[in-house]
N, C-alpha and C positions, 0 to 999 in steps of 0.2 A: 083706436088708432086709425088713421086715414089709410085707404088703399094706396099702396106704393105707386101704382100706375097713375092714380089721380094726382098724387104728390108730384110725380115726375112731370106730368102734363102741366100742372100749375107752375112748377119751377121754370119750365120752358116758356110758358106764357110770360112770366115775370122777366125773364131774360129778354124775350122778344119785345116787351114793352120798353125796356131800357134801351134796347138796340135802336128802336125807332127814334130815339132822342139824339143819337150820335150825329154830330154835324161834320161836314166835309173836312174841316181842319182838325178834327179830334182823332182820326184814325191812327195817327202815329204817337198819340199820348201814351205814356207809361201806365202800366196797371200794377196792382199789388203782386201780380205773378212775375217773378224775376224773369227777365229777358223777353217778356211779351208786351208788345204794345196792343192797342185796342184791336187792330186788325188781326194780329196773331191770336189773341184771345177768342175772337169771333170765329176764326178759322178752326181753332181747336174744338169749339163747340159744334160747328158744322161737321167736322170730321167725326166726332163722337156720335152725332146723330146719324150720320151715314153708315157707320159701323153697326149700329144697333140691330137693324133688320137682319143683316148677315149673321151676326154672332148669335142672335136669338134663334136663327134657323139652323144653328149647329156648325157653321163654318168656323174655321180657326183664324187666329190673327195672321198667321203666315199666308193663308189663302186670300185675305182681303187687304193686307197692309199696303201693297203696292198700288191698290186702287185709290186709296184715300190719303196716303201720307204725302200730301202736297198742298198747294194752295187751291182750295176748292170754292173760293168765294167768287171768282170771276169779276165781272164789272158791277154786280149788284149783290153786295154782301147781305143786305136785308132779305132779299128774295131767296138767296141761297140758304139762309138760316130758316126762313119760313117753310120752304119746301122740305128741307132736311128734318125739321122738327115734326112736320106732319107725318113723314115716313116713319120716324122713330116712334111717335105716339101710336100710329097704327100697329107697328110691330109689337109694342108692349101689351096691347089689348088683344092680340091674336091668341086664339085658343091654344093653351099649352105653354104660353110664353113664361109664366111664373115657374113652371117645373122643368122647362127645357134646360139641357146641359149647355152652358156657355163655356167656351174654351178661351180663357183669358191668358195673359202673359205669365201670370203666377200660378196658374192651374185652372182646373174645372170647377165651376160654381153653378148652383141653380140659377135659373133666370131671374128669380125674385131678388137674389143678392146682386146680380149684375144691374138690374133695374134700379135697385136702391143706390148703388154706386153712381149710376148715371144721374139720378135725382140729386144726390148730395153734390156732385160736381156742378150741375146746373145751378143749384141754389147758391153755392159759394161763389161761382163765377158771375152770378147776377150781381152780387155785392161788389165784386172786383170791377165789373163794367161800370156800375153806378159810381163807385169811388173815382174811377179814372176820368169819367166825363162830367162829374159834378152833379149827378142826378140824385134822386131820392134813394137813400141807402137802406131804408127800413124794409126788411123782408117780412113776408107773411109769417105771423107768429105761430100758426099751426104747422107750417112747413119747418120752421126753426125747431119747434119741439120734436117733430118727427125725426129730423136729421140728428138732433142732439142725442135722442134716445139710441139711435142706431150707432152713431159715431162713438158713443161711450164704450161700446163693445169693439169697434173696429179701429179705433185710432192708433193702437200700438202697431198693428200691421202696416198701416199707412206710414207711420213715423219710421219704422224699420226699413221700409223700401225707399225712403227719402223723397216721396212724392208730395209731401207737405212740409211747410216750414216748422221751425221749433215752436212749441207751445209758448204762448205769451202769458205773462202774469197779468191778472185783472183783479180788481177789488172783489171781496167776497160778495158784496151787494150788487155786482154788475148784473145787468139785465141778461136774459137768455141769449139774445143775439150776440151780444158782446162776448159772452162766454164761449159760444159756438165758434165765432170767428177766431178767438184766441186759441182754441183747440186746433184750428186749422193753420195757425201761425200768422194770423192777421191781427192788426190793431185797428179797432173800429171805434 
């Protein structure tokens, strides 16, 4: 299995590659995420990236929420993403990041679990962004496999908290990406 830090870095790279394709007139397009247009989706990703160093360093959501719970894109959303992604990747490769206790809204988890959640969110939102702007939707098959393996164990918790859509039915012979997206409540 791929190192989760590498998977996260690669998922962020995939998101960044799609982000480079966003044209000026596409920032207000709807995404598969209910109530989010492209700009709101990118803002969410930048917020998550900005939180990562603080949370992996042991700070709580209450300590950092006022810092990042706003529009953090400024006039250059692509640059904001690139800078935030670089900081997040540095944080996950910091010694002790995998075993650090991270204080999330639903409780404390090891850093490795938090990084896995960041990875999964980045991967799924890469597809969301691609779908919204009409870019290539095919995700890295190795990342899809890694996410699918983890999400098979984690999906019930996500579903209970309401942070993902209802599971979508797909044919038995659907490809792994289609099955993963369906598990996250997306139709691909």
